[in-house]
N, C-alpha and C positions, 0 to 999 in steps of 0.2 A: 237904350238903343238896342235894336234887335240885330242878331247875327244871322245871316242867311248862307247856308252852304249850297253846293251845286245840286243837291237833291231836295231843296226846299223852294217854295214860292214865296216871294214877298207878299205879305198879307194885305188883303183889301176887304173893306166892308162887304158883307154878303157871302164871304167865302164859306162859312160854316153851313149856311142854308143850302148853298149850291153843293156842298159836300154830301149832304143828306140825299139830294136828288141824284147825285152821281152814284152813290152806293146802291140806291134803289134801281137806277137804270142798269147798273152792272148785273144785279140779281135778275132783273127782267130779261136782259140780254142773254144770260146763261140759260134761263128757262126757255127763251125763244130758240136757241141753238138745240137744246135737248128735245123740244117738242117737234121741231122740223125734222131732226134725225129720226125720231120715233114715227113720224108720219110716213117717211120714205121707207123705213124698215118694216113697219107693221101694216099701215093702212093702204099705201099705194099698191103693194102686191095683191091685196085682197079687194081692191077697188072700193074701199071705204068700210064703214062710215068714217068720215074724216073729223073725228073728235080732236085728235092732236093737231090736225091742220087748222081747224077753227080756233083752237086755243092759241096756236102760233100767230094767227092773224090778229087776235085780240091783244096778245102780248106786244106785237109789232106796233099797234096803235098806241098803247101806253108808253112803249119805249121812245117813240118819236116825241111824245109830249114831255117825258122826263128828261130827254136830252137837251131841250131848249134852255133851261136855266143854267145848265153846266156849260154849254157852248157859249152862252152870253157872258158868263163869269170869266171864262178863260179868254174870251175875245176882248175883254177889258184890258188885257195886257198888250194888245196890239197898238201900234201907232194910230193916232186919231187922224184919219184922212178920208176923203170921199170914197175911195175904193174899198177900204175896210168897212166903212159904214154901209155901203151898198151890199157887200158880201154878207154882213151880219143879217140884214133884213131879208136877203134872198134865202139864206139857209133857214131862218126862222119860218118864212112862208112855206118853203119846201117841206119842212118837218111837220108843220100843221097839215098841209095837204096830204102828206103820206099817212099821217095819223087818221085823218078823216076817211081816206079811202079804205084803210084797214077796217075801221068800224062799220063803214057802209057795206063792206063785203061780209062781215060777220052777221049783220042784220038782213042780208039778202037784198039790199037796195042796189048794190053795184055788182056787176058780173066780175068773174075772176080776171079776165084779160085786162080791162081798163084799170082795175084795182092794182094789178101787178105792174102795169106801166107806171102808174102814179107812185107806187112803192119804190120801184127801181129808180125812177127819176129823183125821188127824195134821197135815196141812198147815194146817188151820183152827186147831187148838190152837196150833201154832207161830206162826201169824200173829197170834193173840191175844197171845201172849207178846211178839212183836216190837212190837206196838202199845203194850201196857200198860207193858212194861219201858222202852222208849225214851222214852215220855212222861215217865216218872219220871226217867230218866237225864238228860234234857235240862234238868232243873231244877238239876242239879249244875253249878256254875261250872267244874269241872275236867274235864267230859266233852266230848269232841270234838263240835262242833255238827254238822258235815257228816255224820259217821258216825251220830249220833243221829237226824238227820232222815231219812237213808237207811233206817234200820231202821224208823222210824215209818211212812214211806211204804210200804215193803214190806208191813208188817202191814195197813195200811189198804186198800191196793190189793187184797190177797187177800181180806180180810174183806168187802169190797164186791163184788169181781169174781166170787167163787165163787157167792154167792147170786143175783146178777143173771143169771149164766149159767144156773143152774137155773130161775130164774123165767121166762126167755125160752122155755124148752122147754114149760112148762105154761101159759103165759099165754094166755087166750082172746082172740080178736080177730083183726084183720088180720095177715097174714103179715109185712107191713112192720114193724108194731109189735113182733112177736115177734123178728124178726131184728135189729131195732135194739137191743132190750134185751139179746139174746144177744150181739150184737157188742160192745156196751159192756162187758158182763161179761167176755167173753173178752179184750178189749183190756186191761182193768185187771188181771185175774188173770194174764195172760201177762206183762205188764210187771213185776209184782211177782215172778213166778216166775223170769223171766230175770235180774232184778237180785239174786236171792237169792245166787248164787255170788259176785257182786261184794262183797256184804256180808261174806261169810266171808273173802274175800281182804283186805278192809280190816281185818277183825278180826285176821287173821294178822299184818298189818303193825303194828297198834297193840299187840297183845299181845307182839310180839317186842321192842318198845322199841328198835328199831334207831336211832332218832333221839334217844333220851334222852341228855341230857348233864348234867353237874354244873354248878354255878354257875361253876366255874373253867374250864369248857369241855372238860374231859377226859371220856372215855366213862364213863357211869354203870355201876356194878357191876350185874351181872345176877343175878336170882334164878331158880332153876330152877322 
């Protein structure tokens, strides 16, 4: 019989495969954050060429695909009902659409603005999944509390930050008010976005069950 502490997940078949995807998504996400920062620091002031920008777009496409197996594996811990089943396929479809839009932008098939709209829409749907899924998962006594709170915070930060940022651009009134609203939105959204790769890293560790032990203290058998 396996013993589960508050910082472990009960093991399900497929966890170890999903763990590999999670670690890869985490690394891809970190690279995405770095290339976006490099683009704004180096390429935007010079007006290009946007090598870091194009690399970031490609990484975004891969990230959305790598995220799907991880989301699906964590989603298996949710109660089986129509709402959760719908949520699962909506987030998968949004992730695929976001990935396709990124690759179409890289290959010059899609313009920047429609690709950005598709990418932000995919992020919003994923953020909604993060918020709704982790709110439910935190009700389970065997779900890691810190991991659940992290996922819930990421979802909430993005769902609040993205609309606030947009509102700041169109809000009438003094510039100080507009910049304050925009700044709050950017700060929240950026915090959630930067923490996103860390969630996947944590997911990789949890799904790998490297700390799982039997009640006798010997390593727990691993399921593929």
